[in-house]
N, C-alpha and C positions, 0 to 999 in steps of 0.2 A: 432842349435846356441846353447849356454849354459848360465846359469845363473851364480849369484856369491853367494858364500857364506856369509849369514849375521853372521858377527862377534859378536854379541851381541844386540846391536841398531843401526846398520850401515847401514841402508837403506839410509840414507842421503849419505852417501860417495860412496854406489853402484850406486845411480842413477847419481850421478856427473861424478861416473867414466866411465859411459856410453857414456856420451857427449865428451869425449875425444876417448873412444874406437871406437865411430862412425866415427871418423876421423882419426885414428891411423896413417895413411899413410904419414899425412902432419908432424907427431912428428919424429923428429932426434934422435939417439941415442947420447947423449951429455953428459948424468950423470946417476945416479945410478938410481935416481927415472925415467928417462927415458927408461932404460932397464927393471925396474919394470914393467912399464906401458906397453912396449913392447910385454914382457912376456904373459901378459893376453890375448893378439891378440887371444890365443888358443880357447876363447869364441866362435870364429866363425868357429869352425869344428862341426862334426856331432855327437862328443862325447858326450853321454847323461848326463855325470856327471857334476855336478856345479865346477867351479874355485875358487880356494881360493885366497883371494885378500891380506891375511895377510902381507906377505913381501912389498907391496906397502903401506899398512896402516903404518907398522913401521915405512918405509922412511918417511911418512906423518908426522909423530908425531914429528919428530926430527926438522921438519920446523915450526909445529904448536902444542904445547906443550897441548893444551887446548882442541885437539879432544879427543874423549873418545870412547872406545868400547860399554860402558854399558850407555850411555848418550845420548839422541838424540841431533843433530846440525841441522843446515840451510845449504840445500844442496846448495844454492847458494854461500855461505860464503866457504863450502870445494869444490867447483869447481874452484873459484879464487884461493884459497890456492894450490891447486893441480897446476894448470896452473902455479902458480909463482913455485913452487917446482920443474917444469919441464925446469925453466929457461927460461919461458914464450917465446916459439916460436913464429917466427915473423909471422905464418900462424893466430894468436890470436890477433894481436896488430892493434889495430884504434886508431885514434887520434883526440882528440876535444881543443875546444877553446873557453872561455870566452870572450864575445865583450861586452862591454861598450860603450853606445852612449849618450852624453849630448852636449847641443848646435852645433848639426852636424858635432861635432866632434868624431870618435871611437877611442877607445882604447882596446888594447888585451892583453889578459892576458897569462900566458906561456903556450905551448902546453902541454895538458895532456894525456900519453897513457893510455888505456883502455882496457880490458880484456874480460869482460863480461859487457854488456852496461845496466844499471837499466833505467827502463821506468816506469811512473806512469799507473796506470789503473783505478783512481778515475774518475767518470764522463765519462769514456771512452766505447766505445763498441766494436770496432775495434783494430787490431795491430797499423793500419794506424792513429787511433785518439790517441793513446798511443804514438808514434813516434812524431807525431805533437806537443804534449805536451810537450814532453821531451825538444825539442827545440822551443819553443815559447819564444814568447819576453814578458818580465814582466817590470814593474816599479817599482823599489826600490829608496832607500833615500841614498845619498852618498855625505857627506861633506856638508848636508842640501840642497841637491839639487836634484829633480827628475831625475834619470838616468835609460835609458833603457838598460835592459840586457838580455842577451839571449846566449845561448850554440851553436856553430858552429861545423858540423862535417868535418873533413878535409879529413880524409880518413878511409876506413871501411875496415875489415880484411878478411881474405880468409873464415875464420870461424867466424860468426858472432853470439855471444852468447847473447841472450837477456833476462834479468830478468825483469818478470812482479812485480813491487813492490807491494804485497798486506797488506802489513803495514798501518795501518791507523795513520797516524802521529801524531793523536790527543791522542790518549790513546794505541797506541801498538798494537790493536786487528788485527785479520786478514780479510782483504775485500773479499767477495765472488763474486766480479763482474765479471759476464762473458764477457769477450773478446774473439771474433773471430779472426782468424788469416789464411792466407793463406798457401797453399803448395808452391807457389812460390810469390817471393816478390822482387820488385826493389828497390834499396836504392840508393840514391842521395847524394854525398858528395860534397867538394868544387873540387874536382879534377874530379869524374867520375860518371857514372850511372852503376850499377851491378846488374846484377839478381843473387838470391840465391835461392838455394831449401832446403825446410824442411827436416832434417833428423833424429831430436831429440827434442822429447818433456818431460819435467819433470812434473810431478803430484804430488801435496800435499793433502792428505786427513786428516780432523782434524783441532783442531782450532791451534792458533800460538804456545802454548806451548806443544802440544803433536800431534800426528797423525803419517802418514806413507806415507813415499814418495815410487812411481813408476814410470816408464818412459817407452817410447816408443822409438825405434830406427828402422831406415831405414838400412837394409842391403846392401849397393851400388851395390855391385857385382851382386846382383838377383833382385835390386829394390824392396825387400819383407820388408813389415814392422813387428817388433815383439813388443809385451807389455812384459815388464820386471820386475817382481817382485822378488827381490832377486835371490833365484833357480829356481823360475817358469818363465818360457818362453813360451810366447802363439802367435803363427803367427796370423796375422789378414789379411784377402784378400781385405777388403776394407778400404782405408785411412780415409774416412769418420766416421768408427766407432770408430776410435781414437779420431779424430779431433772433434766429439761429447762428447768427456769426458770431465766434468767441470772443470774449475779452472786451467788452464796450468798456471806453475809457471816458468818454464824457456825453452826457446826455442833454437834450435840450427839450422843454416842454413848455408849451405856450398856453396861458390860461384860457379855460374854454369860452369865456366870456368876454374876451379881451379884443 
């Protein structure tokens, strides 16, 4: 397996890209960005030379002019923009809905699509804690009356991407909360219960304003894990070695039946 060339300060882009390369078989060739992404699937060959992602980066800049080769950006934001530039493939689409309850009556907000689901890490120890908090009920005031509000998950996508929100809401600093997560997870939506397998982990080392991104990817064909740091690729025999690494930032799960 091969790494990706860093184009200046584009580790954020490279790690986001691996979330898609890890499931490239669910992406259809529907536009120029898709073609550029699928051409990078050669990273899974045994050639030792790293792959240059410049053509895809140039395409992405047309959709997101603020992204730079020489300035660090957020990998979570880059991932969302990449999926959008691909035309938002159906495999990445899930649906949520806001529910309000007052005087024993429920009101429903519009259905909202998501591609990367953000969950909080504050006061959480496990991914299950994060998910429960993301969909927990809270009391808010609406038109001078207390209202119970929560988010309902209507459908989950074939590829479930979870952003562990490490930004402190009070001052924007980075929270270093340790959150454990499973290799396999069951997710329940309004429609069904689905089992997912972990295939991607993004890590960020440093504070909110600086640092470096690396990731770990499972090669589905061989079920082997690799740590990828731009051009450097390291095979890992034991998944626990990866999951023990601190402060995961984005997790990628693929539905076991997809």
